N, C-alpha and C positions, 0 to 999 in steps of 0.2 A: 785388532789385537785383544781388546777387552772382551769381545764376544767369544773369541777363540779360547781365551783363558777360562771364561765362565763355562763354556761348553765342556772343557776338560774336567772342571770341577763337577759338573752335573753328571758326566759320564762315570766319574769315580763314584758318585752317589748311587747311580744305577747299579754299578758293579757290586757295591756293598749290599744294597737292598736285595738284589737277586741272589746273592750268596747267602745272606743271613735269613731272609724272610721268604725267598722264592716268589717274590712279587716285584713287578716293574712299576716304579713310581710315576712313569709317564702316563699311566692310566688313571691318575688321580689329580685333582685340582690342588690339594694341599697336603702337607706332611701329616697333620692330624688325621685326615681321612685315610691316608695310607697306613698310618700306625694302627688305626682302629681295625682295619682289615687284617693287618699282620697279627694283631692280638687274637682276633677270632680264629684265624687259621692255626696259630701256634697252640692255643689253649683248647680249641675244639668245643668251647662252651656254647650252650644255647640259652640265651637270656629271655625269660618271660617278660612281657610288657604288661604293665598295670592297665586293666580295662575298667576298673571301678573308679569313678570320678572322685569319690570321697577319699579313697586311698591316695590318689594322685595329689589332691589338694593337701592332704595330711602330710605327705612327704615334702611337698613344696614349701609348706609353712615352716618346716624344721631346718631348711637349708640356711646355714650361716657360714660366712667365710672365716678367715683366720683372725686371731686377736692381734691388733696393732694399736699400741697405746704407750704413752709416757707415764710411768707410775711415780718416779721421783725425778725432779727436774735438774738437779745438780749434785754431783758427787766428785770428790777428790780422793785419790788413793794415796796411801802413805806406807811404803814398804822398802826394804833394803835394796830391791832391784831398781828403784828410782833414785839413782845416786845423787842427783842434783837437788832434789826436793825432800829427801827423807828426813823426818824428824823423829829420832829415837824416843823422845819423851812422850810422843803422841801415840794413840792406839794404832797398831799395824792393820792396814786394810788393803784390799785389792779390788780392782775393777776387772771382772771376768766376762768376756764376750763369748758366749757359747751358742753354737748353731747345730741343729739336728741334721744329720746326713740324709738327704733325700726324704724329707718328712712324708710327703704324699706317696712316695715309693714304699715306705714302711707300711703306711695305711693300706695301700693296695695289695700288700703281701699278707694281710690278715684275712680271716674268714669274712667273705662278702656275700650278700644275698644274690640269688640267681633265679628264684621263682617260688611257686606254691604259696602265694600270699593269702592270708585270711585273718579276719578279726577274731580275737578271743571273746568268748562269751563271758557273761558276768561270773558264772560259776568257775570258769577256767582262770579268770583274773584273780579270784579269791584263793584258789589253790596254788597259784604261781609263787614260788619263793625266789625273789630277785637275787638274794645273796648266793644261791646255789647254782645259778646259771653259769655254764662253762663258756670260756672265751672261744674254745675250739669245738664247741658242740655243733651238731648238725642243724639245730634250730636256733634262729636268732630272733630278736624282738626290737621293735621301736615303740617307746612308751610316750603317752601324753599324760603328764602328771602336774599336780600342784606341789610345789616345794617350799619348805620353810627354811629361811637362812637364820639360824639362831644368833641372837645378838652377842653371845659369848664368843662367837667366831669372828666377829667383825674386825677386831684389831689385828688378829693374826692372818686374816684372809684379805685384808684391804689391798695389799700389794698386787694380788693376782686372783680376784674373785672367781669362784667356780660358776659354771652354767651361764656363760655370757649370752646376751640376747640383743636383738635389734631394737633400738629405742629412738624415739624422736625426743631429743633433749630440748627442754624449754627453758626460758630465762629463769623461771622460779626454781629450777633445779640447781642453778649455779650458786657458787659461794659469793659473798660480798666482794671479794677480791676480783673474781671473774666478771661480775656485773660491772664493776668500775672499769676494768680493762675494755670490756665490750663497748661501753659508752665513750670512753676517752679515745680509743684507737679507731673505732669504726663509726661512732655516732649513731649506732643502731640500738633499738630497744627490743629487738627480737632476733631469733636465730632462724636459719634455713630449716625447711620442713623435711630435710633429707634424713632418713633413718640411718643410724650408724650402729655397728656392733660394739656394744658398751658392756664390759664386765662390771657388774654391780652387785650390791648386797641386798637388794630388794627380794621379797618373797616372789616366787614365780607362779603364774597361773597358766594352766594348759601348755606347759613347756614340753616340747617334743624333743626326745633325746634317745640316742642309741643305748641299748641295755648295758654295755660295758662302761660307758660314761656314767650312767645312773648308779651302777654298783660303786664306782669310785667316789662319786659325790656323797653317797650315803656313808661309805667308809670314812670319808673325811669330815663328816658331821652334819650334812644336810638331812632334813627330815621330809619324808614323803607324807603329805597330808591327804592326797586323794589320787587314785589312778582313774583317769577318764576312759582312755582307749589304749589297746595294745594291738599292734600289727605284728603278726608272726610270719616268718618266712624260712625257707631252707637256705643254708649257707655252707660254704667251703672256701678254702684259699685258692680259688680257681685262677686268679690273676697272678699268683706268686711265680709260677713258671716263667711267664713272660717278663716280669719285673726282674727276676734274678738273671735271666738271660742278658738283658740289656745292661744291668748293673755290672755283670762280669765283663761284658764287652767294653764298657766305658772304663773299667778299671785297667784293662789291658790296652786301651787305645794309645796309638803312637803319635797322634797329632791333635790339635785343638778342634779341628773339624769333626773328627770321629767322636771326641768327648761330647761336643755339643749335640751331635746327631743322636747318640744313644740316650742322652738326657732328655731330649725332646721327644723321642719315641716313647719314653715312660710318662713324662709329665702331660703330654697331649691326651693320653688316655683319660686322665682325670677330667680334663677340660671337655672332652666329648661326652662324658656321662652327664654333664650339667648343661649341655647345649640347650638353650631356651628357644624352642621353636615358636613361642608366642611372639618373640621379637622379630621374626622373619617378616620381610615385606613382600607384598604382591605387586610387582611392577611390570607393566607392559610397554614395549617400545613400539611406537606408531610411526609408520613411514608415509601413510596416506591420510588424506582428510576423512575418507570414509571410515577407516579403522579408528581414527581419533574420535569421531562423532559417536561411533558405536560404544567405545569404552567409557567415554564421559557421560553417556546417557544411562549407564547402569547405576542402580541404587548404591552399589558398593564404591562408587567413585569418591576419592578423597582429595587428590590434588594432582597437578601436572607440572612438568618442568620442560620448558622449550629450550632445546639446544641450538637448533637452526630451523630454517623453513621446511626442511625435509625430515626432521627427527624430533619427536616429542615423547617424553617418558610420562606415563600415567600411573600414579600410585592408587591402588584400591584397598579398601578396608578388608581385613581378613574375614572371610565368610566361614572357613573351616580351619581348624588348627589340629594337625596330626601330632599327637604326643607319642613320638616313636623312640625317644631316648630313655634308657634305663636310669632315670634320675635317682632312683633309690640307691644305686651304687655310689653316685656322687655324694649323696647325703651321708652315707656311712663312711666314706673316705674322709670327709670333712670332720665328722664327729670323732673318728678314731685318731685323727691327727691331733685333736685337742686332748684326747685321752693320754697320748704319749707325753705331751707338754705338761699337762697337769700332774701326771704321775711322776715325771722327773722332778718337777719343782717341789711338790709336797712330800713325796715319799723318799726323795734323795736329798736335794739341796736344803729344803726347810727342815727335814729330819736331822740332817748333819749339823747345821749351823744355828737352828732355832731363831732367836730374835737378833742374831748377829749378822743376818743377811737381809738384803733389801733389793727388790727388783727395780732397776732404773727404767728399763723399757723392755717390751716384747714386741716382736714383729713376725707373726705367724709361726716361723720355725726357729726363732732365736730369742735369747735372753741376754741382757747385760745386767750383771749382778754387782752390787757393792757389798763385799764380804769382809768382816772383821775376823782375821785368822792369822796365825803366825806365818804360814806359808801355804798359799793356795795350790801351788804345784805339788807339794808333798801330799796334800789332801787328795789331789787328782791321782797321784801315784798309788794311793791305797785302794782306789776304785777304778783302776786303769781299764778294766774290762768294759766300762760304760763309755769310754772315750776313744775317739780316733785321733791319735797323736802322730800320725804318719807325716804331717807337714812340719813338725818341729825340726829344728836343725839336728843333723845326725849326732852332734856332740852333746845334745841336751839329754839329761837322764830320763826324760819322758818319751823320747823318740822311740816309736814302735810301729811297725807296719802291719801288725796282727789285725787291726780293725780298719785298715785302709779302705775307704769308700763303703764300709759296711753300713747299710741303711739302718736308721734308728739310733746310731751311735752319735754322741755329741762331740764336736770338735771346737778347739779354741781358734776363733777367727783371726787372732793376731799371732798364732803359732809361737807362743811363749814371749812375745814382745810385750812388756807390761804397759798397760794403759794408765796414764797419769790423771786425766780429768775428763769428765763427761758433762755435757749440757744438752738437755732435751726441752724442746719448746712445745711440740705437739706431735701427733702420730706422723711418722715418716719425716720428721724434721728435727734432726739431732746432730751432734758433733762430739767427737772425742779425740784427744791428743795422746800421742805416745812418742817414745824416743825416736826422733828422726822424721816425724811426720804427723799427720792428722787425717781423719776421715770424717766426712760430713754428708748428710743427705738433706734434700729439700724438695719435697713432692711438688710437682707442677712447675719446676724451674728447669730450664734446658741445661744440658751438660756443660755447655760453654759458659753460661752464666754461673753455674754452680761452682766452677773452678775458681771463680773470683771471690767466692765466700770464704771467710776464714773463721777459725775457731773463736777468736776474740770477738768477732761480730755476733756470734751466737750468745756469748756471755753478755755482751752489751745489750743485746735485744732482751735477754731475760731479766737482768738486774736493773737496767735503766728504763725498761718498759717502752722500748722504741720499736718502730717498724722499719725494716730495711727493704728498699725497693731495688729491683734489678732491671736493666734494659736487655731485652732478648730479641733476637732475630728468629722468626718462625716462618714456616712454609705452610700455606693454606691452599685449599682447593675449592673452586667454585665453578660449577658446570663442567667439571673435569678439566679445568684450566688451573694450573699451578701458578701461584704468585707468592712473593715473600713480603713480609711486613715487619716493622719494628714496634714492639710493645714495651710498656713500662708497667710492671706489676709488682705486687708485694711478694717478696721472696722469703723473708723471715718475720714471723708474727708471734708475740709471746702469749697469745690467747689460745686456750685449749678448752673445748667444751665436752671432753670425755671424762674429766675428773673434777672433784671438788678441791679447788686450790686454796690452801691456807694463806694467811696474810703475809707470810714470809716470801711468798711467790715460788717457793721451792718444794715444800712438803705438800703432798696431796693425799686425799682419801677417796675411796670409791663412793659413788652415789649410793644412797641407801644406808650409809654408815650411821650408827646410832648417835654419834657425836656431831653430825652435820646439823647445825641449827642456824 
């Protein structure tokens, strides 16, 4: 019965794919591979591949993921919508959780590179006026620059610093509060050597950035000290047709399966552009002793895994790596997604509220703000064109389907239900409560164990400086044999190495802030 039901679902998937893309998914191993072919077929684009190793390394160096960090660790709202806790004598404030509709879909709808890559000469760099470059021009640019972050901007930008970069945070970067936590909770004197994307206020050296982001950073106060290299390319919104097609299909989808399918068809394109062929492995399966001896005798032999007396897998070191993915597209998608988030924060929210607004956390495509204002919903009403309020209750004055699922518009994740309290411990480890419920995340914790975590446990972890452990049942695979095991691991930890935490344990500043001493 299960197999028959699954076959029906797959046949429905085939029908949709053949109707919408004129391709049969049975000829593909994965949906992302299928989606890539569908995109090439629908757009007709021919993408140049970079053959200059310096250009390839240049673009690779600039690839940075989404910003995910806790900027203020605790906030409590106080407004008339919170009937049980509202204090009229205290300042009126709101916790607003906003999410960008299909952020990467918006980025993929912008002008993206497709070929004709070349370095600018020294003379061309001098003549280039960054401020006059057009977002929809036929030529695009990737810059390598030295940037100065003026100290006059440190206080106003500390919540959400511009130009994030991958950094290896060391103990000497931490605040005294964080050093004490590190010692008391872990007994360690050092941090892991893993690089993390950390928004900071340090000056940047040889920072690689898309020209639209650079324009925004300069507009918001950063100063260009030196331009090292500039990569020029031809661009156009060649992917927009495909993104719009899937977005419209998802908007009109009649069931959850179709909604997820069209979302995956869009999002997987971004993933394919950043497919890292360097990480592919070269593995040979050997069924005979003769073949095994031949493979293990090669200089490229790395290791082997014995499955049984008749089957051995031999892994070899990569001799050749074929760089066949247009990673320059993925780089631009990532940078343009940051452009939208920074533009929304500084040119809308920060411009509207000034020092009355504070970012509690950001996670790639979302913000949670603590705002002091009389009525945040009335404020949204004044700028309704920027928001998707289609999920609000029909009786709510903000309800409007005009921007339903429109990419790049921001929506209220709680659909008008006021958030009362927020606690953030570290990236992807936070909780907030609202009328009738609470939502929390804990990276690395199974869904079953996560359900046992409560909002109060996050508060206790933050204010009492305690560690919460959870017991989890997990499934592992060894030699392609599945087995289950029970582990006990830390689920909630108050230590965060992405921010300079002040002695109150709640307020934080960005690394590089002039007051961090």
